[in-house]
C-alpha positions as CSV (number, residue, x, y, z in Angstrom):
1,M,72.4,96.2,104.0
2,S,74.5,93.7,101.9
3,Q,78.3,93.9,101.9
4,K,80.3,93.7,98.7
5,H,82.8,90.8,98.8
6,F,86.0,91.3,96.9
7,S,88.7,88.8,96.1
8,S,92.2,89.2,97.3
9,D,92.9,91.0,94.0
10,N,91.3,94.1,95.4
11,E,94.7,95.6,96.0
12,R,96.8,98.2,94.2
13,L,96.8,97.6,90.4
14,H,100.2,97.0,88.8
15,S,101.3,98.1,85.3
16,D,100.1,94.9,83.7
17,D,96.7,95.2,85.4
18,L,96.4,98.8,84.2
19,R,97.4,97.8,80.7
20,I,94.7,95.1,80.5
21,C,92.0,97.5,81.9
22,H,93.1,100.3,79.5
23,N,92.9,97.9,76.5
24,V,89.3,97.0,77.4
25,L,88.4,100.7,77.9
26,D,90.0,101.7,74.6
27,A,88.2,98.9,72.7
28,I,84.8,99.9,74.1
29,C,85.4,103.6,73.5
30,R,86.5,102.9,69.9
31,D,83.5,100.5,69.2
32,I,80.8,102.9,70.4
33,G,82.5,106.2,69.5
34,I,83.2,107.6,72.9
35,E,86.0,110.2,73.2
36,P,88.8,108.9,75.5
37,G,89.0,111.2,78.6
38,S,85.3,112.1,78.5
39,E,83.0,111.7,81.4
40,E,81.4,108.6,79.9
41,A,84.9,107.0,79.3
42,D,85.7,107.7,82.9
43,R,82.6,105.9,84.0
44,I,83.5,102.9,81.8
45,A,87.0,102.9,83.3
46,E,85.6,102.8,86.8
47,I,83.4,99.8,85.9
48,T,86.3,98.1,84.2
49,I,88.6,98.5,87.2
50,D,85.9,97.4,89.6
51,V,85.1,94.3,87.7
52,Y,88.8,93.5,87.2
53,Q,89.5,93.9,90.9
54,Q,86.7,91.4,91.6
55,G,88.8,88.8,89.7
56,V,87.2,88.8,86.3
57,R,89.8,88.2,83.6
58,G,90.1,87.4,79.9
59,T,87.2,87.9,77.4
60,Q,84.8,87.8,80.3
61,L,86.1,91.2,81.5
62,R,84.9,92.9,78.3
63,H,81.5,91.0,78.3
64,I,80.8,91.9,81.9
65,V,81.7,95.6,81.4
66,D,79.5,95.6,78.3
67,A,76.6,94.1,80.3
68,A,77.1,96.5,83.2
69,R,76.8,99.4,80.8
70,G,73.8,97.8,79.0
71,L,75.8,97.4,75.8
72,N,75.8,94.7,73.2
73,L,78.9,95.4,71.2
74,H,79.5,91.8,70.1
75,R,77.9,91.7,66.7
76,D,76.3,88.2,67.1
77,G,73.1,89.4,65.6
78,P,70.3,91.8,66.5
79,R,69.7,92.6,70.1
80,A,66.4,91.3,71.5
């Protein structure tokens, strides 16, 4: 069984951390039409926080959350 390795950032989130995660969650929900507070939004929030706690920041946070959900929200062209 493999162990999950977390960075030292796997601690209590502070208000700035929560704001960043909330902004990512809001953007994803808005882009795909998910109601905030829904079960699906809660799942996206969990993924967002997990990825953030692993040290992912900036635009990569959104990209990795999208990928983890199997989404392609960045309109760079048709999805293959």
